[in-house]
C-alpha positions as CSV (number, residue, x, y, z in Angstrom):
1,M,105.7,171.6,237.1
2,Q,108.2,174.0,236.0
3,S,108.2,177.7,235.8
4,L,107.0,180.0,233.3
5,Q,110.5,181.1,232.3
6,F,111.6,177.6,231.8
7,Y,108.5,177.0,229.4
8,S,109.7,180.0,227.7
9,D,113.1,179.0,227.1
10,Q,111.9,175.8,226.2
11,M,109.3,177.5,223.6
12,H,112.4,179.8,222.0
13,E,114.6,176.6,221.9
14,L,112.3,174.9,220.0
15,L,111.0,177.3,217.4
16,T,114.4,178.6,216.7
17,R,115.6,174.8,215.4
18,L,111.6,174.7,213.8
19,L,113.1,177.8,212.0
20,D,115.7,176.2,211.2
21,V,114.7,172.7,209.3
22,A,111.9,175.1,207.6
23,I,115.2,176.9,206.7
24,Q,116.6,173.6,205.4
25,L,113.8,172.6,203.7
26,R,113.2,175.6,202.1
27,D,116.7,175.9,200.7
28,M,116.1,172.0,199.6
29,S,113.2,172.5,197.4
30,K,115.0,174.7,195.0
31,Q,117.4,172.0,194.0
32,V,116.8,168.3,193.4
33,I,115.6,166.9,195.8
34,S,116.3,162.8,197.9
35,E,113.5,161.8,199.0
36,E,115.1,160.1,202.1
37,D,116.7,163.7,202.8
38,L,113.4,165.1,202.7
39,A,111.8,163.0,204.5
40,K,114.2,163.2,208.0
41,L,114.0,166.5,207.7
42,Q,110.0,166.4,207.7
43,Q,110.1,163.9,210.3
44,Q,112.5,166.4,212.1
45,Q,110.0,169.3,211.6
46,K,107.0,167.2,213.0
47,G,108.8,166.3,215.9
48,L,109.5,169.4,216.9
49,L,105.8,170.6,216.3
50,A,104.7,167.9,219.0
51,E,107.3,169.5,220.9
52,L,105.9,172.8,220.9
53,Q,101.9,171.9,221.3
54,E,103.4,170.0,224.7
55,V,105.1,173.4,225.8
56,D,102.8,175.3,224.5
57,H,99.2,173.3,226.5
58,Q,101.8,173.5,229.5
59,I,102.1,177.4,229.5
60,Q,98.2,177.7,228.5
61,E,97.2,175.6,231.4
62,N,99.5,176.6,233.8
63,Y,100.4,180.2,232.8
64,K,97.8,181.4,230.5
65,H,97.7,185.0,231.7
66,Q,101.2,185.3,232.8
67,L,103.1,185.2,229.7
68,D,104.7,188.4,229.1
69,P,103.3,190.7,225.8
70,T,106.8,191.1,224.3
71,R,107.7,187.6,224.5
72,Q,104.0,186.6,222.9
73,K,104.8,189.0,219.9
74,E,108.7,187.7,219.5
75,I,106.9,183.9,219.4
76,D,103.9,185.3,217.0
77,S,106.7,186.4,214.7
78,Q,108.7,183.5,214.5
79,L,105.5,181.5,213.8
80,H,105.1,183.3,210.9
81,T,108.1,183.1,209.5
82,F,107.7,179.5,209.9
83,Q,104.3,179.8,207.8
84,Q,106.3,182.1,205.3
85,L,109.3,179.4,204.9
86,N,106.8,177.0,204.8
87,Q,104.6,178.2,202.3
88,E,107.5,179.1,200.3
89,F,109.0,175.2,200.1
90,I,105.3,174.4,199.0
91,Q,105.5,176.7,196.8
92,N,109.3,175.7,195.3
93,L,108.0,172.5,195.6
94,R,104.9,172.8,193.4
95,A,106.5,174.9,190.8
96,N,110.0,172.9,190.3
97,H,108.8,169.1,191.0
98,G,105.6,169.0,190.5
99,L,102.6,168.9,192.9
100,I,103.3,166.5,195.9
101,Q,100.2,165.6,198.5
102,F,101.1,167.2,202.1
103,E,98.9,166.5,205.1
104,L,97.6,169.5,206.3
105,R,96.2,168.8,209.3
106,S,92.9,171.0,210.7
107,L,92.4,171.7,214.3
108,E,88.6,171.8,215.8
109,D,88.0,175.5,216.9
110,Q,89.3,175.7,220.4
111,E,87.6,178.1,223.1
112,D,90.8,179.0,224.3
113,F,93.5,180.4,222.1
114,S,96.4,178.3,221.5
115,Y,99.8,179.1,219.4
116,F,99.6,176.2,217.3
117,S,95.4,176.2,216.4
118,H,96.4,179.3,214.1
119,L,99.3,177.4,212.4
120,Y,97.6,174.9,211.3
121,K,94.1,176.3,210.3
122,M,96.0,178.3,208.0
123,S,96.9,176.7,204.5
124,P,99.6,178.1,202.5
125,S,98.6,180.7,199.6
126,P,98.7,179.0,196.4
127,N,98.7,182.5,195.2
128,S,101.2,184.6,197.1
129,S,104.8,185.2,195.2
130,K,106.4,186.8,197.7
131,T,109.6,185.1,199.7
132,V,110.2,185.3,203.0
133,E,114.1,187.0,201.6
134,A,111.6,189.6,199.7
135,E,109.4,190.4,202.7
136,E,112.9,190.5,205.0
137,S,114.3,193.1,202.5
138,E,111.1,195.1,202.4
139,K,111.3,195.6,206.1
140,S,115.0,196.6,206.1
């Protein structure tokens, strides 16, 4: 079994990569989209989410109450940013390229908290017009 620090570092690395892919997808959705490029990035994103779920599972199983609250806050912030980027991506596709069907996974309610359980349960709001960049500029 790996240490909590190992899993925490791994989660940080995976979230960073996930945000990079989400930014690429969002930027791609603002221009002419190659279905092949889009599919590659979405597969990469799907793989990263699967890896994150596994790391989260290991943390929940072995270190449930030991994760530093500061680290938890960072993870929550990164997940929030990912959700915003994903929402903007979908809004851009709807506005610029017509509606494309996306499979939104929904997980059954779980007794234990998992970082990713709420990620899948929250559908992007089609009514929000705020972009990640707008929200970031509000924070400044």
